[in-house]
N, C-alpha and C positions, 0 to 999 in steps of 0.2 A: 713423541717417538712411539712407534708401534713395536710390539713383540710379535714373534712368529708363532703361528699354530700350523703345524704340518699335518695334513690329512692323509689317510691311507688310500693309496690308489688301488690296492688289492687286499683281499682278506688275509689276515696274518696266519702264520704257521700252525697255531693252535686251534684255528677255526675249521669246522668241517668243509667250508668252501674255500680252503686255502688256494691262493693264487688267482681266484676269480676277481673281476673288477668290482669295486664297491659302488661305482658311479657317483661318488661323493662330489666330484668336480661339477658334473652336470646338475646334480641336485642343489648345490650351493648356488650356482649360476642361475638356476631356474626357480630359486626361492623355496624349494621343498625341504632342504636340510637347513633348519633355522637355529640349531645349536649343536654343540659338541660336548662330550663329557671327557674330562681330564683328571688324572690323579693329582692329588695335592690340594693346596688351598692358597693359590697365589693370584687369582683373578678377582677383579672388582668392577662394579658398574662404572662406566666411563673410560675404562681402559680401551685401547685400540690394538688391533692385531692385524697382521698381514697373513691372509690365508694362502698356504702353499702346499705343494706336493713334491715328492722326490722325483727327479728326472729318471731315475732307475732304482738301483738298490738303496734302501734307506741307510742314511748315515755315510754312504760311500759315493754318492752322486750329488750334483748341485740341486738346490731347491728351485722350483718354478712358481712364481706368483700366479694365482688362478683367479683373483678378483681384487678390486681396490681394497685398501685398508677398511676395516669395519670397526664400529664402536660396539662395545658390549653394553647391552641394554638391561639385562637381568642376569643374576647369578644365584644359584641354589647349591647348598651343600647336598651331596648325593652319596649314599652309602648302600652297598649290597653286602649282606651277611648270609652265609650258608653254614648251617650247623651240621654236625656229624650225621644227623638223621636225614639230611637232604632238604630241610625246610629252608626256603629262601625268603629273606625279608629285605624290603626296599625302604629306605628312609630318605626323606627330603627335609632339609633343615632340622634334622634330629627327630622328626615325627615319622613313625612307621606308616607308610602309605599303601603297602601291599605285602602279601605273604602268599607263598605257594608251596606245594609239596608235590614234586614230580611223581613220586610213587603213588600217591593217592589221587593225583590229578585234580586237586582242589586249589582254588584261587580266591583270594580276597582282593577286590578292586583291580582285577586284571586289566580292565579298560584303561586305567591310568598308565600302566606300564606299556601297553600297546601304543598309546598316544606319545609317550616319551620316545619309544622306539621309532615311530613314524617321523616325529620331529627331528630325530637324529639321523634320518636317512636310511633306516633299516627296517626289515620285517621284524615281527615279534621274535620269531625263532632265531634269526641272525643276531638280533640284539641280545637275547638270552645267552647264546653261545659265545658272544663277544665278551660278556661280563661274567661268565662263569670261570674265567681265567684271569687272574688268580681267583681262588674261591671266595675271597673277601675283597671288596673294593671300597676305597674311600677317596672322594674327589669332589668335583664341582660340575654342575651343568652350566655351561657358558653360552648364553643366548644373545643373538644379535637382532632379534625380532621383539619389539616391545609389546606385541599383541599376545604373546604366549604367557600362560599362567599355570602354575601347578599348586 
């Protein structure tokens, strides 16, 4: 049995591009969006999911299936921490893989975060804006492409 993963059709209310299309459906169908990032820790390799979008308003309209059920090939624990001074740290499987400071415009391993953003179907700036709300995030990267490695 497959569980449902519902993708956003439009950028959320807290994002600077509120209401604009994410193009996630086209990217999933075209093989450009190869993973999604979800809060919590409930997914594992071998799980299957049904990719869907909301027909209209989220949680108030039916869900539409956008592709056949997919099998999860890889899963990574993913965490973003932002401290009071604005330093952002990214962790994969508990290891810090990148760090930035918006004020100083300094990055460590920014290319990896850009790759994760691209594989998630977003530009780097859209990705950063998506995951700055809330200020700390803990979840998983859920990947349906076995060729992706982080």
